[in-house]
Structures are given as structure tokens and as C-alpha cells.
C-alpha positions in Angstrom: -9.1 -19.8 -5.5 -7.8 -15.9 -5.1 -4.4 -15.7 -4.2 -3.8 -14.5 -0.4 -0.6 -13.2 -0.9 1.2 -11.4 -3.4 4.9 -10.2 -4.1 6.5 -7.2 -3.7 6.7 -7.4 -7.9 3.0 -7.8 -8.5 2.1 -5.2 -5.2 4.1 -2.7 -7.6 2.4 -3.6 -10.7 -1.1 -3.4 -8.7 0.0 0.0 -7.6 1.6 1.4 -10.7 4.7 2.2 -8.7 8.1 1.3 -8.7 10.0 -1.7 -6.5 11.7 0.7 -4.8 8.7 2.6 -3.8 7.0 -0.8 -2.9 9.6 -2.5 -0.6 9.5 1.5 0.8 6.2 1.3 1.7 7.1 -2.4 3.7 10.3 -1.6 5.3 8.2 1.9 6.5 5.7 -0.2 8.0 3.1 1.9 6.2 2.0 -1.2 4.6 2.3 -4.5 6.7 3.7 -7.4 5.2 5.5 -10.7 6.2 8.9 -12.3 5.1 8.9 -15.9 4.4 11.2 -18.1 2.9 15.2 -18.6 3.2 15.6 -15.8 1.2 13.6 -13.5 3.2 11.1 -12.5 0.4 8.2 -10.1 1.4 4.8 -11.0 0.7 1.6 -8.8 1.6 -1.7 -10.0 2.3 -4.5 -9.1 -0.5 -6.7 -7.9 2.1 -4.1 -6.0 4.0 -3.3 -4.2 0.5 -7.3 -3.6 0.1 -7.5 -1.9 3.4 -4.6 0.3 2.5 -5.9 1.3 -0.4 -9.1 2.3 1.4 -7.0 4.1 3.6 -5.6 6.2 1.1 -8.7 6.9 -0.3 -10.0 8.4 3.0 -6.5 9.9 3.5 -6.9 11.5 0.3 -10.3 12.8 0.5 -9.4 14.3 4.0 -6.5 16.2 2.3 -8.8 17.4 -0.6 -12.0 18.7 1.8 -8.9 20.9 3.9 -7.4 21.9 1.1 -11.1 23.2 -0.2 -11.8 24.6 3.6 -8.7 26.7 3.2 -9.2 27.8 -0.5 -13.0 29.1 1.0 -11.5 30.9 4.0 
């Protein structure tokens, strides 16, 4: 059975970013997460991560189209 939640260290590895960048994504609310356990460790649901990745693809495509439109003017 696939894991439902991943830790920030694993998130950082998946996205190939630093642990600090992963923490900033979660703390800013850009990537929704939950805090669990007595030490309040952050966890991101894998489905939420997939939604975030798809959103970033869409935002990037929109940015690229806007840049191309500006270049043709």
C-alpha cells in the first residue's frame, strides 16, 4: 500500500529542493500540510503534493505563454 503522508525530508528529495525550501513551502501555505505528533512534525499528503505539482506545471505553462506573447508583440 502506498504511503499517504510524507515527511518534509522526503518532500525535499522528491522536489530536489533543500529542506529549508520545503519547510518554507509548507509554512507559507503554498503547499498544505499537517503537523502531527508531540514534536509537531510536518507531513504532506501525497495526493496534495501531486496537486501542487500539477498546479506548478499549469502556472509555468501560463508564464511561458505570457512571455511568448510579449516576445511576439
